[in-house]
N, C-alpha and C positions, 0 to 999 in steps of 0.2 A: 383292860379298859372297855368301858360300855360303849355301845354305838353312840350314845349322846355325847359322851366325852370325846370320842374320835371325831365326830362332826365338829364339835367346838374347837378342838385342836386344829382341824383343817381351816376353820374360819379364822382362828388367830393367825395362822400362817398367811393367809390371804390378806388380812388386815394389815399385817407388818409389811407386805409388799405394797399395798394400796397407800400406806402412809409414806413410804419412801417415793412412790410415783407422784403422790400429791405434792411433796416437797420439791420434786424434781420440775414438776409442771409450773409451780409458783416461782422458781428460780428463773425460768424462761419467761414467765409473765413479767418478772422484774426487767428482764432485757427488753421486753416489748415496751415497758413503761418508759424506759430511757429512750428508746426509739421515737415513741409518740412525743415525748418532751422536746427532743431534738428537732423534730419535723412539725412540731405545732399541730398534732393531730388530736382529735377528741378521744376521750376514754371509750365512750359508747360507739361501737360500729354495729348497730342492730342487724344489718344484712349479714355480716361476718358471724355474729353470735348465733343467728337462726341457722346458717349454714353449718356451723360446728355442731349444733344440737341435732339437726337433721342427720348429717353424715354419721355421727356416732350412734344415734338411735337406730339408724338403719342396720348397723352392725349386729344388733341383737337379734338372733334367729328365733328366740322363743316369743311369739306375738303376745303371750300372756304377760311376759316380763317387760315388754318394750315401753309401756306407759310409765312403769315405775322408774326404769332407767332414764327416761326422758325427764322425770320430774328431778331426779338426782342430779342430772347433768345441767338442768336449768338452774338448779341451786348453785352448783359449782361455778357456773359462769356468772351468776350474781355475785358470789362471794369474791370471785376474781376481780370483778369491776369495783366492788367495795375496797379490796386490797389496793387496786391501781389508784383509786381515789385517795386513800389513806397515804400511800407513798408520795403521791403528788402534793398533798398538803403539807408534807414535811420538807419539800424542796423550796 
């Protein structure tokens, strides 16, 4: 196996884990949706979203990668909010 193939194999393994974690995260998001409905809370909690993004971005040790991780995390939060809105529109 070439070095490139080995690297791709490693990325595939990480992507598999990422996909499972993504699904797990969104199952929990669904529980949050139910809580927000029961307690008449808004979908958007900008302060909480900013807190989550900062906390997780600060976990990245490589400063060169931090801004890229921040962008990915911001997008994931945006997608999470879209998912919440979609689920709520179906209720």
